C-alpha atoms as one frame of an Amber mdcrd trajectory, in Angstrom:
protein
  10.746  31.006  -2.243  10.275  28.540  -5.099   9.243  24.941  -5.608  12.824
  23.645  -5.613  13.245  24.981  -2.078   9.977  23.397  -0.941  10.940  20.065
  -2.522  14.278  20.161  -0.730  12.549  20.990   2.579  10.032  18.137   2.226
  12.588  15.561   1.103  15.102  16.354   3.868  12.254  16.171   6.389  11.238
  12.751   5.050  14.749  11.330   4.849  16.234  13.039   7.894  19.540  13.113
   6.051  20.982  15.562   3.513  22.883  12.948   1.526  19.886  10.654   1.083
  17.643  13.601   0.250  20.087  14.788  -2.403  20.154  11.304  -3.933  16.353
  11.176  -4.061  16.218  14.608  -5.677  19.071  13.752  -8.083  21.029  16.768
  -6.867  24.319  17.309  -5.076  24.353  17.699  -1.302  25.682  21.302  -1.493
  22.813  22.215  -3.852  20.223  20.891  -1.410  21.944  22.692   1.472  21.809
  25.971  -0.458  18.109  25.493  -1.202  17.388  24.907   2.479  19.479  27.906
   3.478  17.643  30.138   0.990  14.255  28.948   2.222  15.166  29.526   5.873
  16.465  33.012   5.067  13.281  33.796   3.152  11.134  32.700   6.073  13.447
  34.018   8.790  13.002  30.675  10.547  15.220  27.761  11.500  13.569  24.664
  10.002  16.120  22.005  10.979  18.641  21.282  13.669  21.587  18.949  13.192
  22.011  15.870  15.348  24.240  12.821  15.377  21.553  10.973  13.408  21.082
  13.654  10.762  18.638  16.510  10.212  15.801  16.962  12.706  12.838  19.268
  12.214  12.517  22.136  14.650   9.094  22.969  16.080   8.668  25.613  13.383
   9.742  23.163  10.687   7.308  20.523  11.900   4.457  23.048  11.806   5.275
  24.169   8.253   5.899  20.700   6.760   2.197  19.814   6.166   1.675  23.116
   4.359   4.680  22.520   2.106   3.421  19.026   1.292  -0.007  20.412   0.395
   1.531  23.047  -1.875   3.478  20.391  -3.770   0.436  18.106  -3.973  -1.767
  20.962  -5.235   0.787  21.846  -7.891   0.923  18.205  -8.999  -2.879  18.210
  -9.301  -2.722  21.410 -11.354  -0.238  19.777 -13.711  -2.544  16.780 -14.005
  -5.483  19.012 -14.796  -3.859  20.844 -17.665  -2.182  17.672 -18.900  -5.618
  16.059 -19.157  -6.675  18.799 -21.576  -3.956  17.594 -23.940  -4.333  13.912
 -23.151  -4.882  11.476 -25.995  -5.041   8.427 -23.720  -8.273   6.596 -24.368
  -9.678   3.073 -24.245 -10.804   0.740 -21.495  -8.591  -0.122 -18.534  -9.408
  -3.498 -16.962  -8.573  -3.397 -13.239  -8.426  -6.373 -10.887  -9.681  -5.338
  -7.449  -9.454  -7.089  -4.085 -10.580  -6.503  -0.508 -12.562  -3.394   0.344
 -12.254  -0.269  -1.838 -11.365   1.886   1.174  -8.223  -0.121   1.931  -6.984
  -0.070  -1.681  -8.035   3.593  -2.157  -9.878   2.452  -5.258 -12.390   5.291
  -5.179  -9.704   7.986  -5.124  -7.788   6.163  -7.866 -10.832   5.978 -10.168
 -11.677   9.630  -9.484  -8.149  10.667 -10.477  -8.345   8.525 -13.614 -11.626
  10.116 -14.724 -10.430  13.649 -14.006  -7.041  13.241 -15.644  -8.023  11.075
 -18.610 -11.677  11.779 -19.426 -11.502   9.622 -22.560 -10.444   6.568 -20.546
 -13.055   4.142 -19.219 -12.562   1.418 -16.632 -13.799  -2.124 -16.085 -13.513
  -3.576 -12.590 -13.238  -7.258 -11.770 -13.338  -8.283  -8.113 -11.508 -11.415
  -6.983  -8.769 -12.963  -4.882  -5.299 -11.564  -5.499  -3.995 -14.845  -6.896
  -6.766 -14.813  -9.493  -5.993 -11.189 -10.318  -2.362 -12.086 -10.968  -3.324
 -15.021 -13.168  -5.649 -12.843 -15.263  -2.944 -10.201 -15.681  -0.569 -12.858
 -17.011  -3.268 -14.133 -19.357  -3.983 -10.626 -20.639  -7.559 -10.547 -19.307
  -6.673  -7.693 -16.934  -4.432  -4.689 -17.584  -3.529  -3.884 -13.966  -4.564
  -5.069 -10.526  -3.971  -5.119  -6.798  -2.048  -7.959  -5.161  -1.392  -9.033
  -1.565   1.981 -10.420  -0.498   5.334 -10.610  -2.235   4.804 -10.489  -5.988
   6.062 -13.765  -7.530   8.203 -13.609 -10.643   8.125 -15.811 -13.715  10.986
 -15.490 -16.196   8.642 -16.387 -19.055   6.030 -13.812 -18.082   7.621 -11.280
 -15.691   5.574  -8.770 -13.730   6.072  -5.095 -12.980   4.836  -3.864  -9.605
   5.039  -1.090  -7.041   4.525  -1.621  -3.321   1.765   0.623  -1.995   1.837
  -0.128   1.728   2.979  -2.751   4.237   0.481  -4.080   6.760   0.049  -6.875
   9.286  -2.361  -9.780   9.524  -3.513 -10.938  12.952  -5.115 -14.205  14.008
  -8.626 -13.489  15.271 -10.737 -15.847  17.387 -14.366 -15.807  18.568 -15.375
 -13.988  21.731 -14.508 -15.917  24.884 -11.539 -17.777  23.347  -8.887 -15.865
  25.315  -7.509 -18.923  27.070  -7.364 -20.848  23.807  -5.327 -18.306  21.807
  -3.522 -15.904  24.142   0.204 -16.660  24.269  -0.196 -19.618  21.886   2.293
 -20.502  19.153   1.456 -21.461  15.578   1.843 -25.135  16.534  -0.724 -24.741
  19.306  -3.095 -22.701  17.169  -3.002 -25.422  14.508  -4.945 -27.651  16.898
  -7.917 -25.270  16.870 -10.567 -25.035  14.114  -9.639 -22.709  11.258 -11.662
 -20.948   8.594  -9.550 -21.727   5.522  -9.301 -20.142   2.080  -8.615 -21.319
  -1.519  -5.050 -21.428  -2.919  -5.633 -18.201  -4.855  -6.054 -16.193  -1.656
  -3.346 -14.313   0.229  -4.364 -16.042   3.462  -3.626 -19.450   1.946  -0.251
 -18.328   0.549   0.786 -16.831   3.888  -0.425 -19.532   6.255   0.512 -22.655
   4.286   4.319 -22.257   4.643   3.943 -21.268   8.310   2.076 -24.456   9.204
   4.304 -26.510   6.901   7.322 -25.317   8.892   5.553 -26.483  12.046   4.977
 -29.880  10.476   1.237 -29.591  11.123  -1.909 -28.977   9.141  -4.546 -26.795
  10.800  -8.044 -28.100  11.464 -10.012 -26.714   8.529 -13.711 -26.470   9.343
 -14.839 -24.085   6.576 -13.592 -22.844   3.206 -14.450 -19.277   2.157 -13.035
 -16.804  -0.330 -14.176 -13.416   1.005 -12.865 -11.595   4.064 -16.328 -10.403
   5.236 -17.550 -14.030   5.188 -14.515 -15.119   7.186 -15.195 -12.422   9.761
 -18.862 -13.425  10.040 -17.857 -17.037  10.738 -15.425 -15.926  13.446 -18.195
 -13.869  15.068 -20.425 -16.951  14.918 -17.872 -18.951  16.915 -16.822 -21.285
  14.077 -13.056 -20.854  14.349  -9.937 -18.778  13.736  -9.129 -16.587  10.771
  -6.402 -14.283   9.490  -7.648 -10.675   9.439  -5.950  -7.368   8.657  -4.798
  -5.677  11.850  -6.962  -2.558  11.487 -10.094  -4.680  11.093  -9.020  -7.072
  13.839  -8.618  -4.225  16.342 -11.921  -2.670  15.317 -13.823  -5.945  15.652
 -12.150  -6.738  18.965 -13.492  -3.484  20.379 -16.904  -3.708  18.716 -17.727
  -7.407  19.097 -15.303  -8.775  21.667 -13.325 -10.894  19.199  -9.999 -12.109
  20.584  -6.671 -11.358  18.903  -3.927 -13.950  19.338  -1.102 -11.952  20.886
   1.882 -14.204  20.190   1.716 -14.471  16.392   1.260 -12.202  13.378   2.053
 -12.163   9.661   3.518  -9.238   7.733   2.374  -8.583   4.188   2.057  -5.757
   1.669  -0.332  -4.353  -0.910   1.062  -3.929  -4.423  -0.144  -2.678  -7.812
   0.809  -4.984 -10.659   0.888  -5.312 -14.433   2.708  -7.440 -16.991   6.301
  -6.229 -17.370   5.895  -6.425 -21.135   3.125  -3.836 -21.002   4.357  -1.438
 -18.313   5.275   1.289 -20.837   1.904   1.298 -22.597   0.463   4.791 -22.148
  -2.739   3.676 -20.437  -0.950   1.375 -17.987   1.934   3.768 -17.283  -0.612
   6.502 -16.524  -2.460   4.238 -14.082   0.788   3.494 -12.210   1.571   7.196
 -11.916  -1.882   7.975 -10.544  -2.040   5.079  -8.065   1.368   6.166  -6.768
   0.054   9.680  -6.237  -3.034   8.340  -4.470  -0.741   6.565  -2.023   1.722
   9.522  -1.986   4.663   7.357  -2.965   8.040   9.091  -2.742   9.459   9.199
  -6.245  11.259  11.574  -8.518   8.129  11.902 -10.645   5.852  12.885  -7.761
   8.268  15.576  -6.612   9.319  16.844 -10.051   6.654  19.566 -10.286
């Protein structure tokens, strides 16, 4: 057994297809097949079964997959550890942060930065994602988190990686079931809304939706922080756009009502100026944030 066999096992399990797995690993399909065959012979277990849709994990394969993933992750951490002993990356990394640290995995990211590059310090600046993007373009921030599709500017292009997709839900105060259940965007526009500044993701997402309806929502408050928006919903002020995980939690805990006929898809990205993406400090931060989110890439599997 060796790491090439484990990488092949993990990638085929993720892709469910030998051809796609081979492409991701930058190998030929026969080479990946041989690695799988060698691993199965070593273990005396059948890890996959073939189906019309591709490769499907057997019960034994499904049980072993988490262990293989942990082995690869531990080896990547080992490589980080000894690489940090030779690291010459130093300086201060200015990071634009948004939302709650748990959602962006900011704590894990900073921990990895400190462990891997002990000579690197960080400066955090909290704000709305639109403001973060503006400061990156101005050079006031090195990297930052952004919500929604990253806009491009030919004069000042951006480099980004998508960390995770997620969904926004419309949340209403307790007792508003009849006012929001089954209602369209046009109908919801008639209700009071807790609005946000143009720099916020909520504003960027909702404005074109209501524009397409030919209606402006009733704006009864303007706030720039998600916790404040949630507090106003709980107080019975009006509707707000809230991330689905929080919306479900608050619905159970405080009886808030989730509009069931509408939702908005978005994504969390990590961004820097395209002109600076190859700077050692910034390139290192992209590698580490990708590992924190376990992004599938050649780098994260090339142990």
